[in-house]
mmCIF file of the N, C-alpha and C atoms, coordinates in Angstrom:
data_MODEL
# 
_entry.id   MODEL 
# 
loop_
_atom_site.group_PDB 
_atom_site.id 
_atom_site.type_symbol 
_atom_site.label_atom_id 
_atom_site.label_alt_id 
_atom_site.label_comp_id 
_atom_site.label_asym_id 
_atom_site.label_entity_id 
_atom_site.label_seq_id 
_atom_site.pdbx_PDB_ins_code 
_atom_site.Cartn_x 
_atom_site.Cartn_y 
_atom_site.Cartn_z 
_atom_site.occupancy 
_atom_site.B_iso_or_equiv 
_atom_site.pdbx_formal_charge 
_atom_site.auth_seq_id 
_atom_site.auth_comp_id 
_atom_site.auth_asym_id 
_atom_site.auth_atom_id 
_atom_site.pdbx_PDB_model_num 
ATOM 1   N N  . MET A 1 1  ? 416.272 -1.595 176.829 1.00 0.00 ? 1  MET A N  1 
ATOM 2   C CA . MET A 1 1  ? 415.201 -0.882 177.482 1.00 0.00 ? 1  MET A CA 1 
ATOM 3   C C  . MET A 1 1  ? 414.835 0.336  176.624 1.00 0.00 ? 1  MET A C  1 
ATOM 4   N N  . LEU A 1 2  ? 413.561 0.573  176.441 1.00 0.00 ? 2  LEU A N  1 
ATOM 5   C CA . LEU A 1 2  ? 413.087 1.701  175.653 1.00 0.00 ? 2  LEU A CA 1 
ATOM 6   C C  . LEU A 1 2  ? 413.148 2.985  176.460 1.00 0.00 ? 2  LEU A C  1 
ATOM 7   N N  . ILE A 1 3  ? 413.435 4.100  175.789 1.00 0.00 ? 3  ILE A N  1 
ATOM 8   C CA . ILE A 1 3  ? 413.500 5.388  176.480 1.00 0.00 ? 3  ILE A CA 1 
ATOM 9   C C  . ILE A 1 3  ? 412.146 5.749  177.097 1.00 0.00 ? 3  ILE A C  1 
ATOM 10  N N  . SER A 1 4  ? 411.057 5.283  176.496 1.00 0.00 ? 4  SER A N  1 
ATOM 11  C CA . SER A 1 4  ? 409.728 5.579  177.026 1.00 0.00 ? 4  SER A CA 1 
ATOM 12  C C  . SER A 1 4  ? 409.485 4.917  178.375 1.00 0.00 ? 4  SER A C  1 
ATOM 13  N N  . SER A 1 5  ? 410.314 3.940  178.732 1.00 0.00 ? 5  SER A N  1 
ATOM 14  C CA . SER A 1 5  ? 410.137 3.273  180.016 1.00 0.00 ? 5  SER A CA 1 
ATOM 15  C C  . SER A 1 5  ? 410.732 4.080  181.168 1.00 0.00 ? 5  SER A C  1 
ATOM 16  N N  . TYR A 1 6  ? 411.519 5.102  180.865 1.00 0.00 ? 6  TYR A N  1 
ATOM 17  C CA . TYR A 1 6  ? 412.076 5.971  181.896 1.00 0.00 ? 6  TYR A CA 1 
ATOM 18  C C  . TYR A 1 6  ? 411.098 7.102  182.191 1.00 0.00 ? 6  TYR A C  1 
ATOM 19  N N  . ASP A 1 7  ? 411.129 7.591  183.409 1.00 0.00 ? 7  ASP A N  1 
ATOM 20  C CA . ASP A 1 7  ? 410.277 8.710  183.798 1.00 0.00 ? 7  ASP A CA 1 
ATOM 21  C C  . ASP A 1 7  ? 411.100 10.001 183.725 1.00 0.00 ? 7  ASP A C  1 
ATOM 22  N N  . CYS A 1 8  ? 411.470 10.390 182.525 1.00 0.00 ? 8  CYS A N  1 
ATOM 23  C CA . CYS A 1 8  ? 412.300 11.579 182.309 1.00 0.00 ? 8  CYS A CA 1 
ATOM 24  C C  . CYS A 1 8  ? 411.421 12.826 182.254 1.00 0.00 ? 8  CYS A C  1 
ATOM 25  N N  . LEU A 1 9  ? 411.753 13.799 183.068 1.00 0.00 ? 9  LEU A N  1 
ATOM 26  C CA . LEU A 1 9  ? 411.013 15.055 183.069 1.00 0.00 ? 9  LEU A CA 1 
ATOM 27  C C  . LEU A 1 9  ? 411.679 16.109 182.189 1.00 0.00 ? 9  LEU A C  1 
ATOM 28  N N  . THR A 1 10 ? 412.982 15.948 181.988 1.00 0.00 ? 10 THR A N  1 
ATOM 29  C CA . THR A 1 10 ? 413.754 16.944 181.245 1.00 0.00 ? 10 THR A CA 1 
ATOM 30  C C  . THR A 1 10 ? 414.462 16.283 180.079 1.00 0.00 ? 10 THR A C  1 
ATOM 31  N N  . VAL A 1 11 ? 414.474 16.979 178.952 1.00 0.00 ? 11 VAL A N  1 
ATOM 32  C CA . VAL A 1 11 ? 415.208 16.512 177.781 1.00 0.00 ? 11 VAL A CA 1 
ATOM 33  C C  . VAL A 1 11 ? 416.153 17.634 177.349 1.00 0.00 ? 11 VAL A C  1 
ATOM 34  N N  . LEU A 1 12 ? 417.356 17.247 176.939 1.00 0.00 ? 12 LEU A N  1 
ATOM 35  C CA . LEU A 1 12 ? 418.359 18.176 176.436 1.00 0.00 ? 12 LEU A CA 1 
ATOM 36  C C  . LEU A 1 12 ? 418.569 17.886 174.959 1.00 0.00 ? 12 LEU A C  1 
ATOM 37  N N  . VAL A 1 13 ? 418.434 18.916 174.122 1.00 0.00 ? 13 VAL A N  1 
ATOM 38  C CA . VAL A 1 13 ? 418.668 18.746 172.687 1.00 0.00 ? 13 VAL A CA 1 
ATOM 39  C C  . VAL A 1 13 ? 419.713 19.755 172.231 1.00 0.00 ? 13 VAL A C  1 
ATOM 40  N N  . ASP A 1 14 ? 420.571 19.322 171.354 1.00 0.00 ? 14 ASP A N  1 
ATOM 41  C CA . ASP A 1 14 ? 421.617 20.153 170.761 1.00 0.00 ? 14 ASP A CA 1 
ATOM 42  C C  . ASP A 1 14 ? 421.748 19.737 169.302 1.00 0.00 ? 14 ASP A C  1 
ATOM 43  N N  . PRO A 1 15 ? 420.771 20.143 168.479 1.00 0.00 ? 15 PRO A N  1 
ATOM 44  C CA . PRO A 1 15 ? 420.737 19.672 167.092 1.00 0.00 ? 15 PRO A CA 1 
ATOM 45  C C  . PRO A 1 15 ? 421.803 20.321 166.215 1.00 0.00 ? 15 PRO A C  1 
ATOM 46  N N  . SER A 1 16 ? 421.936 19.782 165.029 1.00 0.00 ? 16 SER A N  1 
ATOM 47  C CA . SER A 1 16 ? 422.812 20.375 164.017 1.00 0.00 ? 16 SER A CA 1 
ATOM 48  C C  . SER A 1 16 ? 422.233 21.727 163.607 1.00 0.00 ? 16 SER A C  1 
ATOM 49  N N  . ARG A 1 17 ? 422.925 22.429 162.744 1.00 0.00 ? 17 ARG A N  1 
ATOM 50  C CA . ARG A 1 17 ? 422.463 23.756 162.295 1.00 0.00 ? 17 ARG A CA 1 
ATOM 51  C C  . ARG A 1 17 ? 421.084 23.693 161.627 1.00 0.00 ? 17 ARG A C  1 
ATOM 52  N N  . ALA A 1 18 ? 420.685 22.532 161.155 1.00 0.00 ? 18 ALA A N  1 
ATOM 53  C CA . ALA A 1 18 ? 419.380 22.377 160.499 1.00 0.00 ? 18 ALA A CA 1 
ATOM 54  C C  . ALA A 1 18 ? 418.224 22.405 161.492 1.00 0.00 ? 18 ALA A C  1 
ATOM 55  N N  . GLY A 1 19 ? 418.497 22.311 162.797 1.00 0.00 ? 19 GLY A N  1 
ATOM 56  C CA . GLY A 1 19 ? 417.424 22.310 163.789 1.00 0.00 ? 19 GLY A CA 1 
ATOM 57  C C  . GLY A 1 19 ? 416.798 20.935 163.930 1.00 0.00 ? 19 GLY A C  1 
ATOM 58  N N  . LEU A 1 20 ? 415.703 20.889 164.675 1.00 0.00 ? 20 LEU A N  1 
ATOM 59  C CA . LEU A 1 20 ? 415.012 19.627 164.939 1.00 0.00 ? 20 LEU A CA 1 
ATOM 60  C C  . LEU A 1 20 ? 413.984 19.328 163.859 1.00 0.00 ? 20 LEU A C  1 
ATOM 61  N N  . ASP A 1 21 ? 413.851 18.062 163.507 1.00 0.00 ? 21 ASP A N  1 
ATOM 62  C CA . ASP A 1 21 ? 412.831 17.657 162.535 1.00 0.00 ? 21 ASP A CA 1 
ATOM 63  C C  . ASP A 1 21 ? 411.477 17.541 163.240 1.00 0.00 ? 21 ASP A C  1 
ATOM 64  N N  . ASP A 1 22 ? 410.432 17.392 162.477 1.00 0.00 ? 22 ASP A N  1 
ATOM 65  C CA . ASP A 1 22 ? 409.068 17.354 163.021 1.00 0.00 ? 22 ASP A CA 1 
ATOM 66  C C  . ASP A 1 22 ? 408.856 16.212 164.008 1.00 0.00 ? 22 ASP A C  1 
ATOM 67  N N  . ALA A 1 23 ? 409.397 15.051 163.719 1.00 0.00 ? 23 ALA A N  1 
ATOM 68  C CA . ALA A 1 23 ? 409.212 13.893 164.604 1.00 0.00 ? 23 ALA A CA 1 
ATOM 69  C C  . ALA A 1 23 ? 409.878 14.139 165.961 1.00 0.00 ? 23 ALA A C  1 
ATOM 70  N N  . THR A 1 24 ? 411.049 14.723 165.944 1.00 0.00 ? 24 THR A N  1 
ATOM 71  C CA . THR A 1 24 ? 411.750 15.012 167.200 1.00 0.00 ? 24 THR A CA 1 
ATOM 72  C C  . THR A 1 24 ? 411.030 16.093 167.981 1.00 0.00 ? 24 THR A C  1 
ATOM 73  N N  . LEU A 1 25 ? 410.557 17.126 167.304 1.00 0.00 ? 25 LEU A N  1 
ATOM 74  C CA . LEU A 1 25 ? 409.786 18.174 167.980 1.00 0.00 ? 25 LEU A CA 1 
ATOM 75  C C  . LEU A 1 25 ? 408.559 17.584 168.671 1.00 0.00 ? 25 LEU A C  1 
ATOM 76  N N  . LYS A 1 26 ? 407.889 16.682 167.975 1.00 0.00 ? 26 LYS A N  1 
ATOM 77  C CA . LYS A 1 26 ? 406.698 16.044 168.550 1.00 0.00 ? 26 LYS A CA 1 
ATOM 78  C C  . LYS A 1 26 ? 407.068 15.222 169.785 1.00 0.00 ? 26 LYS A C  1 
ATOM 79  N N  . MET A 1 27 ? 408.170 14.497 169.717 1.00 0.00 ? 27 MET A N  1 
ATOM 80  C CA . MET A 1 27 ? 408.587 13.641 170.821 1.00 0.00 ? 27 MET A CA 1 
ATOM 81  C C  . MET A 1 27 ? 408.995 14.461 172.048 1.00 0.00 ? 27 MET A C  1 
ATOM 82  N N  . ILE A 1 28 ? 409.776 15.518 171.863 1.00 0.00 ? 28 ILE A N  1 
ATOM 83  C CA . ILE A 1 28 ? 410.267 16.249 173.030 1.00 0.00 ? 28 ILE A CA 1 
ATOM 84  C C  . ILE A 1 28 ? 409.185 17.077 173.708 1.00 0.00 ? 28 ILE A C  1 
ATOM 85  N N  . ARG A 1 29 ? 408.124 17.387 172.993 1.00 0.00 ? 29 ARG A N  1 
ATOM 86  C CA . ARG A 1 29 ? 407.026 18.164 173.599 1.00 0.00 ? 29 ARG A CA 1 
ATOM 87  C C  . ARG A 1 29 ? 406.333 17.394 174.720 1.00 0.00 ? 29 ARG A C  1 
ATOM 88  N N  . ARG A 1 30 ? 406.538 16.089 174.812 1.00 0.00 ? 30 ARG A N  1 
ATOM 89  C CA . ARG A 1 30 ? 405.944 15.288 175.888 1.00 0.00 ? 30 ARG A CA 1 
ATOM 90  C C  . ARG A 1 30 ? 406.626 15.536 177.227 1.00 0.00 ? 30 ARG A C  1 
ATOM 91  N N  . HIS A 1 31 ? 407.839 16.066 177.208 1.00 0.00 ? 31 HIS A N  1 
ATOM 92  C CA . HIS A 1 31 ? 408.604 16.281 178.435 1.00 0.00 ? 31 HIS A CA 1 
ATOM 93  C C  . HIS A 1 31 ? 408.216 17.602 179.098 1.00 0.00 ? 31 HIS A C  1 
ATOM 94  N N  . ASP A 1 32 ? 408.327 17.633 180.428 1.00 0.00 ? 32 ASP A N  1 
ATOM 95  C CA . ASP A 1 32 ? 407.977 18.846 181.174 1.00 0.00 ? 32 ASP A CA 1 
ATOM 96  C C  . ASP A 1 32 ? 408.958 19.982 180.923 1.00 0.00 ? 32 ASP A C  1 
ATOM 97  N N  . ASN A 1 33 ? 410.225 19.648 180.816 1.00 0.00 ? 33 ASN A N  1 
ATOM 98  C CA . ASN A 1 33 ? 411.280 20.649 180.668 1.00 0.00 ? 33 ASN A CA 1 
ATOM 99  C C  . ASN A 1 33 ? 412.126 20.319 179.444 1.00 0.00 ? 33 ASN A C  1 
ATOM 100 N N  . ILE A 1 34 ? 412.460 21.356 178.695 1.00 0.00 ? 34 ILE A N  1 
ATOM 101 C CA . ILE A 1 34 ? 413.308 21.189 177.517 1.00 0.00 ? 34 ILE A CA 1 
ATOM 102 C C  . ILE A 1 34 ? 414.459 22.177 177.625 1.00 0.00 ? 34 ILE A C  1 
ATOM 103 N N  . VAL A 1 35 ? 415.677 21.668 177.508 1.00 0.00 ? 35 VAL A N  1 
ATOM 104 C CA . VAL A 1 35 ? 416.855 22.512 177.400 1.00 0.00 ? 35 VAL A CA 1 
ATOM 105 C C  . VAL A 1 35 ? 417.310 22.396 175.951 1.00 0.00 ? 35 VAL A C  1 
ATOM 106 N N  . TYR A 1 36 ? 417.272 23.508 175.238 1.00 0.00 ? 36 TYR A N  1 
ATOM 107 C CA . TYR A 1 36 ? 417.569 23.515 173.808 1.00 0.00 ? 36 TYR A CA 1 
ATOM 108 C C  . TYR A 1 36 ? 418.825 24.360 173.586 1.00 0.00 ? 36 TYR A C  1 
ATOM 109 N N  . VAL A 1 37 ? 419.871 23.733 173.054 1.00 0.00 ? 37 VAL A N  1 
ATOM 110 C CA . VAL A 1 37 ? 421.120 24.411 172.729 1.00 0.00 ? 37 VAL A CA 1 
ATOM 111 C C  . VAL A 1 37 ? 421.206 24.488 171.210 1.00 0.00 ? 37 VAL A C  1 
ATOM 112 N N  . SER A 1 38 ? 421.512 25.678 170.697 1.00 0.00 ? 38 SER A N  1 
ATOM 113 C CA . SER A 1 38 ? 421.527 25.827 169.241 1.00 0.00 ? 38 SER A CA 1 
ATOM 114 C C  . SER A 1 38 ? 422.677 26.714 168.787 1.00 0.00 ? 38 SER A C  1 
ATOM 115 N N  . CYS A 1 39 ? 423.239 26.366 167.640 1.00 0.00 ? 39 CYS A N  1 
ATOM 116 C CA . CYS A 1 39 ? 424.266 27.192 167.013 1.00 0.00 ? 39 CYS A CA 1 
ATOM 117 C C  . CYS A 1 39 ? 423.700 27.977 165.826 1.00 0.00 ? 39 CYS A C  1 
ATOM 118 N N  . ASN A 1 40 ? 422.389 27.899 165.633 1.00 0.00 ? 40 ASN A N  1 
ATOM 119 C CA . ASN A 1 40 ? 421.765 28.591 164.506 1.00 0.00 ? 40 ASN A CA 1 
ATOM 120 C C  . ASN A 1 40 ? 420.544 29.362 164.997 1.00 0.00 ? 40 ASN A C  1 
ATOM 121 N N  . PRO A 1 41 ? 420.633 30.700 165.061 1.00 0.00 ? 41 PRO A N  1 
ATOM 122 C CA . PRO A 1 41 ? 419.507 31.491 165.567 1.00 0.00 ? 41 PRO A CA 1 
ATOM 123 C C  . PRO A 1 41 ? 418.248 31.376 164.704 1.00 0.00 ? 41 PRO A C  1 
ATOM 124 N N  . VAL A 1 42 ? 418.392 31.098 163.439 1.00 0.00 ? 42 VAL A N  1 
ATOM 125 C CA . VAL A 1 42 ? 417.230 30.980 162.555 1.00 0.00 ? 42 VAL A CA 1 
ATOM 126 C C  . VAL A 1 42 ? 416.441 29.716 162.873 1.00 0.00 ? 42 VAL A C  1 
ATOM 127 N N  . THR A 1 43 ? 417.127 28.573 162.978 1.00 0.00 ? 43 THR A N  1 
ATOM 128 C CA . THR A 1 43 ? 416.396 27.323 163.205 1.00 0.00 ? 43 THR A CA 1 
ATOM 129 C C  . THR A 1 43 ? 415.864 27.215 164.627 1.00 0.00 ? 43 THR A C  1 
ATOM 130 N N  . ILE A 1 44 ? 416.551 27.799 165.619 1.00 0.00 ? 44 ILE A N  1 
ATOM 131 C CA . ILE A 1 44 ? 415.987 27.739 166.968 1.00 0.00 ? 44 ILE A CA 1 
ATOM 132 C C  . ILE A 1 44 ? 414.699 28.554 167.023 1.00 0.00 ? 44 ILE A C  1 
ATOM 133 N N  . MET A 1 45 ? 414.659 29.666 166.314 1.00 0.00 ? 45 MET A N  1 
ATOM 134 C CA . MET A 1 45 ? 413.422 30.466 166.297 1.00 0.00 ? 45 MET A CA 1 
ATOM 135 C C  . MET A 1 45 ? 412.283 29.688 165.642 1.00 0.00 ? 45 MET A C  1 
ATOM 136 N N  . GLU A 1 46 ? 412.563 28.994 164.560 1.00 0.00 ? 46 GLU A N  1 
ATOM 137 C CA . GLU A 1 46 ? 411.537 28.175 163.900 1.00 0.00 ? 46 GLU A CA 1 
ATOM 138 C C  . GLU A 1 46 ? 411.050 27.075 164.837 1.00 0.00 ? 46 GLU A C  1 
ATOM 139 N N  . ASN A 1 47 ? 411.970 26.400 165.507 1.00 0.00 ? 47 ASN A N  1 
ATOM 140 C CA . ASN A 1 47 ? 411.595 25.330 166.427 1.00 0.00 ? 47 ASN A CA 1 
ATOM 141 C C  . ASN A 1 47 ? 410.872 25.870 167.651 1.00 0.00 ? 47 ASN A C  1 
ATOM 142 N N  . LEU A 1 48 ? 411.260 27.051 168.143 1.00 0.00 ? 48 LEU A N  1 
ATOM 143 C CA . LEU A 1 48 ? 410.586 27.631 169.307 1.00 0.00 ? 48 LEU A CA 1 
ATOM 144 C C  . LEU A 1 48 ? 409.137 28.007 168.999 1.00 0.00 ? 48 LEU A C  1 
ATOM 145 N N  . LYS A 1 49 ? 408.839 28.363 167.762 1.00 0.00 ? 49 LYS A N  1 
ATOM 146 C CA . LYS A 1 49 ? 407.447 28.642 167.386 1.00 0.00 ? 49 LYS A CA 1 
ATOM 147 C C  . LYS A 1 49 ? 406.572 27.413 167.641 1.00 0.00 ? 49 LYS A C  1 
ATOM 148 N N  . VAL A 1 50 ? 407.101 26.239 167.359 1.00 0.00 ? 50 VAL A N  1 
ATOM 149 C CA . VAL A 1 50 ? 406.367 24.989 167.579 1.00 0.00 ? 50 VAL A CA 1 
ATOM 150 C C  . VAL A 1 50 ? 406.343 24.644 169.067 1.00 0.00 ? 50 VAL A C  1 
ATOM 151 N N  . LEU A 1 51 ? 407.495 24.728 169.712 1.00 0.00 ? 51 LEU A N  1 
ATOM 152 C CA . LEU A 1 51 ? 407.597 24.320 171.115 1.00 0.00 ? 51 LEU A CA 1 
ATOM 153 C C  . LEU A 1 51 ? 406.810 25.215 172.053 1.00 0.00 ? 51 LEU A C  1 
ATOM 154 N N  . THR A 1 52 ? 406.647 26.486 171.702 1.00 0.00 ? 52 THR A N  1 
ATOM 155 C CA . THR A 1 52 ? 405.890 27.391 172.582 1.00 0.00 ? 52 THR A CA 1 
ATOM 156 C C  . THR A 1 52 ? 404.375 27.211 172.452 1.00 0.00 ? 52 THR A C  1 
ATOM 157 N N  . GLU A 1 53 ? 403.937 26.269 171.640 1.00 0.00 ? 53 GLU A N  1 
ATOM 158 C CA . GLU A 1 53 ? 402.521 25.909 171.631 1.00 0.00 ? 53 GLU A CA 1 
ATOM 159 C C  . GLU A 1 53 ? 402.168 25.119 172.893 1.00 0.00 ? 53 GLU A C  1 
ATOM 160 N N  . THR A 1 54 ? 403.172 24.440 173.476 1.00 0.00 ? 54 THR A N  1 
ATOM 161 C CA . THR A 1 54 ? 402.945 23.623 174.672 1.00 0.00 ? 54 THR A CA 1 
ATOM 162 C C  . THR A 1 54 ? 403.809 24.048 175.856 1.00 0.00 ? 54 THR A C  1 
ATOM 163 N N  . HIS A 1 55 ? 404.827 24.843 175.609 1.00 0.00 ? 55 HIS A N  1 
ATOM 164 C CA . HIS A 1 55 ? 405.776 25.245 176.641 1.00 0.00 ? 55 HIS A CA 1 
ATOM 165 C C  . HIS A 1 55 ? 405.955 26.768 176.624 1.00 0.00 ? 55 HIS A C  1 
ATOM 166 N N  . VAL A 1 56 ? 406.466 27.296 177.743 1.00 0.00 ? 56 VAL A N  1 
ATOM 167 C CA . VAL A 1 56 ? 406.831 28.713 177.801 1.00 0.00 ? 56 VAL A CA 1 
ATOM 168 C C  . VAL A 1 56 ? 408.350 28.803 177.930 1.00 0.00 ? 56 VAL A C  1 
ATOM 169 N N  . ILE A 1 57 ? 408.914 29.858 177.377 1.00 0.00 ? 57 ILE A N  1 
ATOM 170 C CA . ILE A 1 57 ? 410.351 30.078 177.499 1.00 0.00 ? 57 ILE A CA 1 
ATOM 171 C C  . ILE A 1 57 ? 410.604 30.692 178.872 1.00 0.00 ? 57 ILE A C  1 
ATOM 172 N N  . ASP A 1 58 ? 411.315 29.955 179.711 1.00 0.00 ? 58 ASP A N  1 
ATOM 173 C CA . ASP A 1 58 ? 411.638 30.437 181.050 1.00 0.00 ? 58 ASP A CA 1 
ATOM 174 C C  . ASP A 1 58 ? 412.912 31.260 181.039 1.00 0.00 ? 58 ASP A C  1 
ATOM 175 N N  . LYS A 1 59 ? 413.898 30.797 180.313 1.00 0.00 ? 59 LYS A N  1 
ATOM 176 C CA . LYS A 1 59 ? 415.181 31.506 180.219 1.00 0.00 ? 59 LYS A CA 1 
ATOM 177 C C  . LYS A 1 59 ? 415.715 31.375 178.812 1.00 0.00 ? 59 LYS A C  1 
ATOM 178 N N  . LEU A 1 60 ? 416.403 32.425 178.377 1.00 0.00 ? 60 LEU A N  1 
ATOM 179 C CA . LEU A 1 60 ? 417.023 32.438 177.058 1.00 0.00 ? 60 LEU A CA 1 
ATOM 180 C C  . LEU A 1 60 ? 418.369 33.133 177.213 1.00 0.00 ? 60 LEU A C  1 
ATOM 181 N N  . GLU A 1 61 ? 419.436 32.447 176.864 1.00 0.00 ? 61 GLU A N  1 
ATOM 182 C CA . GLU A 1 61 ? 420.790 32.980 177.029 1.00 0.00 ? 61 GLU A CA 1 
ATOM 183 C C  . GLU A 1 61 ? 421.537 32.885 175.705 1.00 0.00 ? 61 GLU A C  1 
ATOM 184 N N  . PHE A 1 62 ? 422.421 33.847 175.487 1.00 0.00 ? 62 PHE A N  1 
ATOM 185 C CA . PHE A 1 62 ? 423.247 33.868 174.293 1.00 0.00 ? 62 PHE A CA 1 
ATOM 186 C C  . PHE A 1 62 ? 424.713 33.818 174.711 1.00 0.00 ? 62 PHE A C  1 
ATOM 187 N N  . PHE A 1 63 ? 425.504 33.004 174.029 1.00 0.00 ? 63 PHE A N  1 
ATOM 188 C CA . PHE A 1 63 ? 426.911 32.837 174.364 1.00 0.00 ? 63 PHE A CA 1 
ATOM 189 C C  . PHE A 1 63 ? 427.758 33.056 173.125 1.00 0.00 ? 63 PHE A C  1 
ATOM 190 N N  . ASP A 1 64 ? 428.796 33.872 173.278 1.00 0.00 ? 64 ASP A N  1 
ATOM 191 C CA . ASP A 1 64 ? 429.748 34.109 172.204 1.00 0.00 ? 64 ASP A CA 1 
ATOM 192 C C  . ASP A 1 64 ? 430.976 33.253 172.488 1.00 0.00 ? 64 ASP A C  1 
ATOM 193 N N  . GLN A 1 65 ? 430.916 31.994 172.098 1.00 0.00 ? 65 GLN A N  1 
ATOM 194 C CA . GLN A 1 65 ? 432.007 31.069 172.373 1.00 0.00 ? 65 GLN A CA 1 
ATOM 195 C C  . GLN A 1 65 ? 433.129 31.165 171.348 1.00 0.00 ? 65 GLN A C  1 
ATOM 196 N N  . PHE A 1 66 ? 432.859 31.857 170.272 1.00 0.00 ? 66 PHE A N  1 
ATOM 197 C CA . PHE A 1 66 ? 433.830 31.951 169.193 1.00 0.00 ? 66 PHE A CA 1 
ATOM 198 C C  . PHE A 1 66 ? 434.049 33.424 168.847 1.00 0.00 ? 66 PHE A C  1 
ATOM 199 N N  . PRO A 1 67 ? 434.805 34.149 169.692 1.00 0.00 ? 67 PRO A N  1 
ATOM 200 C CA . PRO A 1 67 ? 435.016 35.580 169.467 1.00 0.00 ? 67 PRO A CA 1 
ATOM 201 C C  . PRO A 1 67 ? 435.563 35.875 168.073 1.00 0.00 ? 67 PRO A C  1 
ATOM 202 N N  . TYR A 1 68 ? 435.166 37.007 167.571 1.00 0.00 ? 68 TYR A N  1 
ATOM 203 C CA . TYR A 1 68 ? 435.620 37.497 166.261 1.00 0.00 ? 68 TYR A CA 1 
ATOM 204 C C  . TYR A 1 68 ? 435.093 36.661 165.105 1.00 0.00 ? 68 TYR A C  1 
ATOM 205 N N  . THR A 1 69 ? 434.004 35.915 165.345 1.00 0.00 ? 69 THR A N  1 
ATOM 206 C CA . THR A 1 69 ? 433.319 35.197 164.266 1.00 0.00 ? 69 THR A CA 1 
ATOM 207 C C  . THR A 1 69 ? 431.839 35.553 164.344 1.00 0.00 ? 69 THR A C  1 
ATOM 208 N N  . ARG A 1 70 ? 431.079 35.135 163.371 1.00 0.00 ? 70 ARG A N  1 
ATOM 209 C CA . ARG A 1 70 ? 429.632 35.370 163.360 1.00 0.00 ? 70 ARG A CA 1 
ATOM 210 C C  . ARG A 1 70 ? 428.873 34.349 164.194 1.00 0.00 ? 70 ARG A C  1 
ATOM 211 N N  . HIS A 1 71 ? 429.547 33.355 164.722 1.00 0.00 ? 71 HIS A N  1 
ATOM 212 C CA . HIS A 1 71 ? 428.895 32.233 165.372 1.00 0.00 ? 71 HIS A CA 1 
ATOM 213 C C  . HIS A 1 71 ? 428.622 32.501 166.850 1.00 0.00 ? 71 HIS A C  1 
ATOM 214 N N  . THR A 1 72 ? 427.383 32.186 167.264 1.00 0.00 ? 72 THR A N  1 
ATOM 215 C CA . THR A 1 72 ? 426.999 32.286 168.664 1.00 0.00 ? 72 THR A CA 1 
ATOM 216 C C  . THR A 1 72 ? 426.217 31.021 169.030 1.00 0.00 ? 72 THR A C  1 
ATOM 217 N N  . GLU A 1 73 ? 426.094 30.800 170.310 1.00 0.00 ? 73 GLU A N  1 
ATOM 218 C CA . GLU A 1 73 ? 425.279 29.693 170.826 1.00 0.00 ? 73 GLU A CA 1 
ATOM 219 C C  . GLU A 1 73 ? 424.091 30.292 171.563 1.00 0.00 ? 73 GLU A C  1 
ATOM 220 N N  . THR A 1 74 ? 422.947 29.681 171.423 1.00 0.00 ? 74 THR A N  1 
ATOM 221 C CA . THR A 1 74 ? 421.751 30.091 172.136 1.00 0.00 ? 74 THR A CA 1 
ATOM 222 C C  . THR A 1 74 ? 421.290 28.906 172.972 1.00 0.00 ? 74 THR A C  1 
ATOM 223 N N  . VAL A 1 75 ? 420.929 29.188 174.223 1.00 0.00 ? 75 VAL A N  1 
ATOM 224 C CA . VAL A 1 75 ? 420.403 28.143 175.105 1.00 0.00 ? 75 VAL A CA 1 
ATOM 225 C C  . VAL A 1 75 ? 419.064 28.618 175.632 1.00 0.00 ? 75 VAL A C  1 
ATOM 226 N N  . ALA A 1 76 ? 418.048 27.783 175.475 1.00 0.00 ? 76 ALA A N  1 
ATOM 227 C CA . ALA A 1 76 ? 416.692 28.109 175.940 1.00 0.00 ? 76 ALA A CA 1 
ATOM 228 C C  . ALA A 1 76 ? 416.229 27.029 176.913 1.00 0.00 ? 76 ALA A C  1 
ATOM 229 N N  . LEU A 1 77 ? 415.593 27.485 177.995 1.00 0.00 ? 77 LEU A N  1 
ATOM 230 C CA . LEU A 1 77 ? 414.935 26.572 178.929 1.00 0.00 ? 77 LEU A CA 1 
ATOM 231 C C  . LEU A 1 77 ? 413.441 26.766 178.769 1.00 0.00 ? 77 LEU A C  1 
ATOM 232 N N  . LEU A 1 78 ? 412.757 25.700 178.397 1.00 0.00 ? 78 LEU A N  1 
ATOM 233 C CA . LEU A 1 78 ? 411.316 25.749 178.202 1.00 0.00 ? 78 LEU A CA 1 
ATOM 234 C C  . LEU A 1 78 ? 410.620 24.884 179.251 1.00 0.00 ? 78 LEU A C  1 
ATOM 235 N N  . LEU A 1 79 ? 409.527 25.391 179.792 1.00 0.00 ? 79 LEU A N  1 
ATOM 236 C CA . LEU A 1 79 ? 408.761 24.680 180.798 1.00 0.00 ? 79 LEU A CA 1 
ATOM 237 C C  . LEU A 1 79 ? 407.353 24.443 180.282 1.00 0.00 ? 79 LEU A C  1 
ATOM 238 N N  . LYS A 1 80 ? 406.840 23.249 180.525 1.00 0.00 ? 80 LYS A N  1 
ATOM 239 C CA . LYS A 1 80 ? 405.482 22.913 180.070 1.00 0.00 ? 80 LYS A CA 1 
ATOM 240 C C  . LYS A 1 80 ? 404.469 23.799 180.773 1.00 0.00 ? 80 LYS A C  1 
ATOM 241 N N  . GLU A 1 81 ? 403.508 24.301 180.005 1.00 0.00 ? 81 GLU A N  1 
ATOM 242 C CA . GLU A 1 81 ? 402.457 25.169 180.570 1.00 0.00 ? 81 GLU A CA 1 
ATOM 243 C C  . GLU A 1 81 ? 401.522 24.363 181.427 1.00 0.00 ? 81 GLU A C  1 
# 
């Protein structure tokens, strides 16, 4: 069964440090809600520039899951305008 046959309103993405590629960004923009988890603040910002053309950031949270390191997690909830 193809994923397009489901009536999914929300998509959850947790990409590698490289962020999402253009094809994936295009695909997820079709969904009403996007939950984006990222371990790289630079690539999430780049991807959010694209995603906020069709969605608004409803919530943005930062998590320090690895104390005493430079690494943090960012979670964004985006809602379709």
